[in-house]
VOMIDREN-803804 format. One record per residue: x, y, z of N, C-alpha, C in turn; residue number from 1; residue in three letters. Coordinates in nm, 3 decimals. Layout:
N
REC    n_px    n_py    n_pz   ca_px   ca_py   ca_pz    c_px    c_py    c_pz kero milo
REC       X       Y       Z       X       Y       Z       X       Y       Z  NUM  ALA
...
END
This chain:
117
REC    n_px    n_py    n_pz   ca_px   ca_py   ca_pz    c_px    c_py    c_pz kero milo
REC  10.620  -4.092  25.837  10.733  -4.163  25.893  10.775  -4.102  26.026    1  UNK
REC  10.773  -3.967  26.034  10.811  -3.901  26.159  10.716  -3.940  26.273    2  UNK
REC  10.587  -3.951  26.242  10.490  -3.989  26.343  10.519  -4.130  26.393    3  UNK
REC  10.548  -4.220  26.301  10.579  -4.357  26.338  10.705  -4.361  26.423    4  UNK
REC  10.809  -4.287  26.385  10.933  -4.286  26.462  10.909  -4.228  26.600    5  UNK
REC  10.837  -4.117  26.608  10.809  -4.058  26.739  10.729  -4.153  26.827    6  UNK
REC  10.629  -4.215  26.768  10.547  -4.308  26.846  10.629  -4.428  26.891    7  UNK
REC  10.720  -4.473  26.805  10.798  -4.591  26.841  10.902  -4.561  26.948    8  UNK
REC  10.932  -4.434  26.973  11.027  -4.398  27.078  10.978  -4.437  27.217    9  UNK
REC  10.849  -4.460  27.229  10.795  -4.499  27.358  10.747  -4.643  27.360   10  UNK
REC  10.788  -4.720  27.261  10.738  -4.855  27.244  10.758  -4.942  27.368   11  UNK
REC  10.876  -4.946  27.422  10.900  -5.044  27.527  10.912  -4.990  27.668   12  UNK
REC  10.969  -4.875  27.686  10.999  -4.838  27.825  10.941  -4.703  27.864   13  UNK
REC  10.815  -4.681  27.842  10.745  -4.567  27.901  10.696  -4.618  28.036   14  UNK
REC  10.769  -4.584  28.139  10.745  -4.645  28.269  10.622  -4.583  28.338   15  UNK
REC  10.513  -4.657  28.335  10.389  -4.620  28.404  10.330  -4.746  28.464   16  UNK
REC  10.229  -4.731  28.547  10.165  -4.847  28.609  10.090  -4.928  28.505   17  UNK
REC  10.103  -5.059  28.517  10.030  -5.150  28.429   9.999  -5.276  28.509   18  UNK
REC   9.884  -5.335  28.488   9.850  -5.455  28.564   9.934  -5.575  28.521   19  UNK
REC   9.961  -5.661  28.616  10.034  -5.784  28.588   9.934  -5.891  28.546   20  UNK
REC   9.981  -5.985  28.465   9.898  -6.099  28.429   9.977  -6.225  28.457   21  UNK
REC   9.906  -6.331  28.490   9.973  -6.457  28.518  10.025  -6.516  28.388   22  UNK
REC  10.138  -6.587  28.399  10.190  -6.654  28.281  10.273  -6.774  28.322   23  UNK
REC  10.287  -6.867  28.232  10.367  -6.986  28.252  10.514  -6.947  28.240   24  UNK
REC  10.594  -6.975  28.344  10.734  -6.937  28.345  10.819  -7.022  28.250   25  UNK
REC  10.766  -7.130  28.196  10.845  -7.218  28.111  10.841  -7.180  27.964   26  UNK
REC  10.750  -7.095  27.924  10.742  -7.051  27.785  10.723  -6.900  27.783   27  UNK
REC  10.761  -6.840  27.673  10.742  -6.696  27.660  10.608  -6.663  27.597   28  UNK
REC  10.552  -6.553  27.641  10.430  -6.501  27.581  10.469  -6.385  27.489   29  UNK
REC  10.384  -6.346  27.396  10.415  -6.227  27.316  10.432  -6.106  27.408   30  UNK
REC  10.520  -6.015  27.370  10.551  -5.901  27.456  10.427  -5.822  27.497   31  UNK
REC  10.327  -5.813  27.410  10.207  -5.737  27.444  10.122  -5.805  27.551   32  UNK
REC  10.153  -5.931  27.584  10.081  -6.003  27.688  10.165  -6.023  27.814   33  UNK
REC  10.286  -5.970  27.816  10.375  -5.986  27.931  10.327  -5.902  28.049   34  UNK
REC  10.348  -5.952  28.172  10.313  -5.872  28.289  10.381  -5.735  28.284   35  UNK
REC  10.308  -5.635  28.327  10.357  -5.496  28.337  10.375  -5.430  28.200   36  UNK
REC  10.331  -5.492  28.092  10.337  -5.435  27.957  10.194  -5.404  27.912   37  UNK
REC  10.159  -5.278  27.909  10.023  -5.239  27.875  10.019  -5.174  27.737   38  UNK
REC   9.961  -5.240  27.637   9.948  -5.177  27.506   9.853  -5.057  27.515   39  UNK
REC   9.900  -4.941  27.468   9.816  -4.820  27.473   9.779  -4.771  27.334   40  UNK
REC   9.850  -4.816  27.232   9.819  -4.776  27.095   9.878  -4.880  27.000   41  UNK
REC   9.799  -4.918  26.900   9.846  -5.011  26.798   9.787  -4.971  26.663   42  UNK
REC   9.871  -4.975  26.560   9.822  -4.962  26.423   9.908  -5.053  26.336   43  UNK
REC   9.901  -5.039  26.204   9.975  -5.130  26.117  10.126  -5.108  26.122   44  UNK
REC  10.171  -4.997  26.179  10.314  -4.964  26.181  10.381  -4.978  26.317   45  UNK
REC  10.306  -4.958  26.424  10.369  -4.947  26.555  10.275  -4.994  26.666   46  UNK
REC  10.335  -5.046  26.771  10.264  -5.073  26.896  10.335  -4.996  27.005   47  UNK
REC  10.260  -4.919  27.081  10.317  -4.841  27.191  10.275  -4.908  27.321   48  UNK
REC  10.373  -4.935  27.407  10.348  -4.999  27.536  10.387  -4.906  27.650   49  UNK
REC  10.309  -4.911  27.758  10.349  -4.850  27.885  10.403  -4.964  27.970   50  UNK
REC  10.522  -4.948  28.022  10.584  -5.055  28.100  10.630  -5.000  28.234   51  UNK
REC  10.587  -5.064  28.342  10.632  -5.028  28.476  10.652  -5.156  28.554   52  UNK
REC  10.775  -5.190  28.579  10.807  -5.312  28.653  10.843  -5.269  28.795   53  UNK
REC  10.761  -5.302  28.894  10.790  -5.260  29.031  10.921  -5.322  29.082   54  UNK
REC  10.989  -5.255  29.175  11.112  -5.310  29.232  11.089  -5.451  29.287   55  UNK
REC  11.182  -5.541  29.255  11.173  -5.678  29.301  11.085  -5.768  29.215   56  UNK
REC  11.019  -5.714  29.115  10.930  -5.793  29.029  10.996  -5.818  28.894   57  UNK
REC  10.943  -5.918  28.822  10.995  -5.944  28.687  10.880  -5.957  28.589   58  UNK
REC  10.918  -5.953  28.463  10.821  -5.954  28.354  10.771  -6.092  28.318   59  UNK
REC  10.831  -6.197  28.374  10.804  -6.330  28.323  10.865  -6.340  28.184   60  UNK
REC  10.876  -6.462  28.135  10.936  -6.478  28.002  10.840  -6.427  27.895   61  UNK
REC  10.893  -6.343  27.808  10.816  -6.287  27.698  10.906  -6.278  27.575   62  UNK
REC  10.844  -6.273  27.458  10.919  -6.279  27.333  10.907  -6.150  27.254   63  UNK
REC  11.024  -6.098  27.214  11.034  -5.983  27.124  11.050  -6.037  26.983   64  UNK
REC  10.966  -5.995  26.890  10.977  -6.040  26.751  10.993  -5.924  26.654   65  UNK
REC  10.952  -5.806  26.694  10.959  -5.688  26.607  11.070  -5.595  26.655   66  UNK
REC  11.127  -5.518  26.563  11.226  -5.417  26.601  11.165  -5.327  26.708   67  UNK
REC  11.250  -5.278  26.799  11.195  -5.195  26.906  11.284  -5.076  26.938   68  UNK
REC  11.219  -4.971  26.979  11.284  -4.851  27.030  11.228  -4.830  27.169   69  UNK
REC  11.315  -4.803  27.265  11.268  -4.777  27.400  11.332  -4.650  27.453   70  UNK
REC  11.261  -4.585  27.544  11.312  -4.466  27.611  11.286  -4.483  27.759   71  UNK
REC  11.391  -4.471  27.840  11.375  -4.480  27.985  11.318  -4.349  28.037   72  UNK
REC  11.211  -4.358  28.112  11.149  -4.241  28.171  11.211  -4.212  28.308   73  UNK
REC  11.245  -4.316  28.380  11.311  -4.303  28.510  11.432  -4.395  28.512   74  UNK
REC  11.534  -4.365  28.595  11.649  -4.455  28.607  11.604  -4.592  28.660   75  UNK
REC  11.673  -4.697  28.619  11.637  -4.832  28.663  11.758  -4.923  28.660   76  UNK
REC  11.764  -5.013  28.757  11.862  -5.121  28.759  11.788  -5.249  28.725   77  UNK
REC  11.827  -5.313  28.615  11.756  -5.430  28.566  11.852  -5.546  28.545   78  UNK
REC  11.799  -5.669  28.562  11.871  -5.788  28.520  11.788  -5.855  28.411   79  UNK
REC  11.854  -5.939  28.331  11.788  -6.012  28.223  11.831  -6.158  28.227   80  UNK
REC  11.739  -6.245  28.193  11.769  -6.388  28.182  11.698  -6.442  28.059   81  UNK
REC  11.776  -6.496  27.965  11.719  -6.556  27.845  11.656  -6.690  27.879   82  UNK
REC  11.546  -6.722  27.813  11.478  -6.849  27.833  11.574  -6.963  27.805   83  UNK
REC  11.581  -7.059  27.896  11.668  -7.174  27.879  11.809  -7.155  27.932   84  UNK
REC  11.841  -7.037  27.981  11.975  -7.008  28.033  11.968  -6.987  28.183   85  UNK
REC  12.069  -7.034  28.255  12.075  -7.008  28.399  12.147  -6.877  28.428   86  UNK
REC  12.211  -6.819  28.325  12.286  -6.695  28.345  12.193  -6.575  28.355   87  UNK
REC  12.214  -6.497  28.460  12.140  -6.372  28.479  12.240  -6.259  28.459   88  UNK
REC  12.211  -6.171  28.364  12.303  -6.061  28.335  12.247  -5.931  28.389   89  UNK
REC  12.339  -5.847  28.432  12.301  -5.715  28.483  12.369  -5.610  28.398   90  UNK
REC  12.290  -5.529  28.333  12.345  -5.422  28.251  12.378  -5.301  28.336   91  UNK
REC  12.429  -5.198  28.269  12.454  -5.074  28.340  12.321  -5.008  28.375   92  UNK
REC  12.323  -4.923  28.477  12.200  -4.855  28.521  12.140  -4.777  28.405   93  UNK
REC  12.013  -4.802  28.379  11.942  -4.731  28.272  11.914  -4.589  28.319   94  UNK
REC  11.967  -4.493  28.247  11.951  -4.353  28.283  11.825  -4.294  28.221   95  UNK
REC  11.767  -4.198  28.289  11.649  -4.127  28.240  11.680  -4.062  28.104   96  UNK
REC  11.590  -4.081  28.009  11.606  -4.021  27.877  11.688  -4.104  27.780   97  UNK
REC  11.746  -4.213  27.825  11.828  -4.298  27.737  11.737  -4.369  27.637   98  UNK
REC  11.772  -4.358  27.510  11.698  -4.426  27.404  11.779  -4.546  27.356   99  UNK
REC  11.711  -4.652  27.318  11.777  -4.773  27.273  11.698  -4.833  27.155  100  UNK
REC  11.770  -4.886  27.057  11.708  -4.953  26.942  11.762  -5.096  26.936  101  UNK
REC  11.671  -5.192  26.915  11.711  -5.331  26.897  11.642  -5.386  26.773  102  UNK
REC  11.721  -5.448  26.684  11.669  -5.503  26.559  11.644  -5.653  26.576  103  UNK
REC  11.522  -5.689  26.613  11.487  -5.830  26.623  11.457  -5.888  26.486  104  UNK
REC  11.426  -5.805  26.387  11.399  -5.855  26.252  11.527  -5.910  26.189  105  UNK
REC  11.642  -5.856  26.225  11.769  -5.906  26.171  11.833  -6.010  26.262  106  UNK
REC  11.825  -5.989  26.393  11.890  -6.077  26.488  11.806  -6.194  26.534  107  UNK
REC  11.681  -6.195  26.497  11.591  -6.302  26.538  11.520  -6.268  26.668  108  UNK
REC  11.414  -6.341  26.699  11.337  -6.315  26.821  11.420  -6.341  26.946  109  UNK
REC  11.378  -6.282  27.055  11.444  -6.303  27.184  11.336  -6.326  27.289  110  UNK
REC  11.352  -6.435  27.365  11.263  -6.463  27.477  11.345  -6.452  27.604  111  UNK
REC  11.302  -6.366  27.694  11.376  -6.341  27.818  11.280  -6.289  27.924  112  UNK
REC  11.331  -6.275  28.045  11.257  -6.203  28.148  11.349  -6.098  28.206  113  UNK
REC  11.291  -5.986  28.244  11.365  -5.874  28.302  11.315  -5.853  28.444  114  UNK
REC  11.409  -5.823  28.534  11.375  -5.799  28.674  11.423  -5.662  28.715  115  UNK
REC  11.338  -5.587  28.781  11.376  -5.457  28.838  11.436  -5.486  28.976  116  UNK
REC  11.566  -5.466  28.989  11.635  -5.500  29.115  11.656  -5.379  29.203  117  UNK
END
């Protein structure tokens, strides 16, 4: 369990270089296929992604379906836009070392795009 928890701490926001892939902006793709999301490890319990969104770029619409834990490696200013909404929200600046947990299994899937501003 400790190994799974430790591995999941880097699931979403281990900020490293990852290649972008083209995607249709009108529908969401699974998070593992989103631009700038590079799967580096997967087993039956966890998927670890390296994510690096360059300044001024966005992830395209992608869908989160599994619970996630993320850790910011570097500070970042991000905006988010849910699919089907014109509202763009800006959260507080993500600080280095900040960990976050989101329960998509209880709250349902989320399709959105994130932009590094």
